[in-house]
C-alpha positions as CSV (number, residue, x, y, z in Angstrom):
1,M,-15.7,11.5,-8.5
2,L,-12.4,9.7,-8.6
3,D,-10.4,11.3,-5.8
4,D,-8.1,10.1,-3.0
5,N,-11.1,8.9,-0.9
6,Y,-12.4,6.8,-3.9
7,F,-9.1,5.1,-4.5
8,M,-8.5,4.6,-0.8
9,T,-11.9,2.9,-0.6
10,Q,-10.7,0.5,-3.2
11,A,-7.5,-0.2,-1.2
12,L,-9.7,-0.8,1.9
13,A,-11.7,-3.4,-0.1
14,E,-8.4,-5.2,-0.8
15,A,-7.5,-5.0,2.9
16,K,-10.8,-6.6,3.8
17,L,-10.0,-9.5,1.4
18,A,-6.8,-9.9,3.4
19,F,-8.7,-9.8,6.6
20,D,-11.0,-12.5,5.4
21,K,-8.0,-14.7,4.5
22,D,-6.5,-14.2,8.0
23,E,-3.8,-12.0,6.5
24,V,-2.7,-8.7,8.1
25,P,-5.3,-6.5,6.5
26,I,-3.4,-4.1,4.3
27,G,-4.6,-3.3,0.8
28,A,-3.1,-1.4,-2.1
29,V,-4.1,-0.1,-5.5
30,I,-1.9,1.6,-8.1
31,V,-3.4,4.2,-10.3
32,S,-2.2,5.6,-13.6
33,N,-4.1,8.2,-15.6
34,N,-7.0,8.0,-13.1
35,R,-7.4,4.3,-13.7
36,I,-6.6,1.4,-11.4
37,I,-3.9,-0.7,-13.0
38,A,-3.1,-3.0,-10.0
39,R,-4.9,-4.3,-6.9
40,A,-3.3,-6.2,-4.1
41,H,-3.4,-7.2,-0.5
42,N,-1.0,-8.9,1.9
43,L,-0.3,-12.5,1.1
44,T,2.5,-13.3,3.4
45,E,0.7,-16.2,5.1
46,T,-0.9,-17.6,1.9
47,L,2.4,-17.6,0.0
48,N,4.6,-18.3,3.1
49,D,6.7,-15.3,1.9
50,V,7.7,-12.4,4.2
51,T,8.1,-10.1,1.2
52,A,4.5,-10.7,0.0
53,H,3.3,-7.3,1.3
54,A,0.4,-5.6,-0.5
55,E,2.7,-2.9,-1.9
56,M,5.2,-5.4,-3.3
57,Q,2.4,-7.4,-5.0
58,A,1.0,-4.2,-6.4
59,I,4.3,-2.9,-7.7
60,T,4.9,-6.2,-9.6
61,A,1.4,-6.2,-11.0
62,A,1.6,-2.5,-12.2
63,A,5.0,-3.0,-13.8
64,N,3.6,-6.0,-15.7
65,V,0.6,-3.9,-16.9
66,L,2.9,-1.0,-18.0
67,G,5.6,-3.2,-19.4
68,G,8.4,-1.4,-17.4
69,K,9.8,-1.2,-14.0
70,Y,9.4,2.5,-13.4
71,L,6.1,3.7,-11.9
72,D,7.0,7.4,-12.1
73,E,3.6,8.4,-13.5
74,C,1.6,6.4,-10.9
75,T,0.0,6.8,-7.5
76,L,0.0,4.1,-4.8
77,Y,-2.9,4.1,-2.4
78,V,-2.2,1.9,0.6
79,T,-4.2,1.5,3.8
80,I,-1.2,1.6,6.2
81,E,2.1,3.5,6.0
82,P,4.6,1.3,4.1
83,C,7.4,-0.5,5.9
84,P,11.0,0.2,5.1
85,M,11.2,-2.8,2.7
86,C,8.2,-1.6,0.7
87,A,9.4,2.1,0.8
88,G,12.7,1.0,-0.6
89,A,10.9,-0.9,-3.5
90,L,8.7,2.2,-4.1
91,G,11.9,4.3,-4.2
92,W,13.4,2.0,-6.8
93,A,10.2,2.0,-8.8
94,Q,10.3,5.8,-8.7
95,M,6.6,6.0,-7.6
96,Q,5.3,9.5,-8.4
97,R,3.0,9.7,-5.4
98,I,2.1,7.6,-2.3
99,V,-1.2,8.1,-0.5
100,Y,-1.6,6.1,2.7
101,G,-4.3,5.9,5.4
102,A,-3.1,5.2,8.9
103,D,0.4,5.7,10.3
104,D,2.4,2.7,11.4
105,K,3.9,3.8,14.6
106,K,6.1,0.7,15.0
107,K,7.2,-0.4,11.5
108,G,6.4,2.6,9.2
109,Y,9.3,3.7,7.0
110,S,9.1,7.3,8.3
111,H,10.3,6.2,11.7
112,F,13.5,4.8,10.2
113,S,14.3,6.9,7.1
114,T,12.4,9.0,4.6
115,S,15.4,9.0,2.2
116,V,14.5,5.5,0.9
117,L,11.8,7.0,-1.3
118,H,12.6,8.6,-4.6
119,P,13.3,12.4,-4.1
120,K,10.4,13.4,-6.3
121,T,7.9,11.1,-4.7
122,E,5.0,13.1,-3.2
123,I,3.4,11.8,0.1
124,T,-0.1,12.3,1.3
125,R,-0.9,10.7,4.6
126,G,-4.1,10.3,6.7
127,V,-6.6,9.6,4.0
128,M,-9.4,7.7,5.6
129,A,-7.0,7.0,8.5
130,N,-9.8,6.1,11.0
131,E,-11.2,3.4,8.7
132,C,-7.8,2.0,7.9
133,S,-6.8,1.9,11.5
134,A,-10.1,0.4,12.7
135,L,-9.6,-2.6,10.4
136,M,-6.1,-3.3,11.7
137,K,-7.3,-3.0,15.3
138,A,-10.1,-5.4,14.6
139,F,-7.7,-7.9,13.1
140,F,-5.3,-7.8,16.0
141,E,-8.1,-7.9,18.6
142,K,-9.3,-11.1,16.9
143,K,-5.9,-12.6,17.3
144,R,-5.6,-12.0,21.0
């Protein structure tokens, strides 16, 4: 069944690709009409670009698929709570729904301002949070 856990599993697969590239392991997928239209993971090291977060990559890919900048009928699944930059972009894209795995207690948008999102955006947090968090912890333990 195609539910939040299924799509978060797909986002986790993207995060694992980032992990294997020595990128911070955050993955994202964007879904429209129960179909994945964009897949992405962090590419900040690969592209030498601080804006190349998984969410930013996914927003661009989804807009290209749909042929428009508004993603008001889409759901973003992302393994970690979006940062303020990504939340701002999601607000501008008018994302209908955001589902994320683990909270980001240091850089998550909700610690700064929830008003950066579009007022109609629905938030679901904590989907597969343990799995999402474990991958991040493994990455940073490997770095130390």
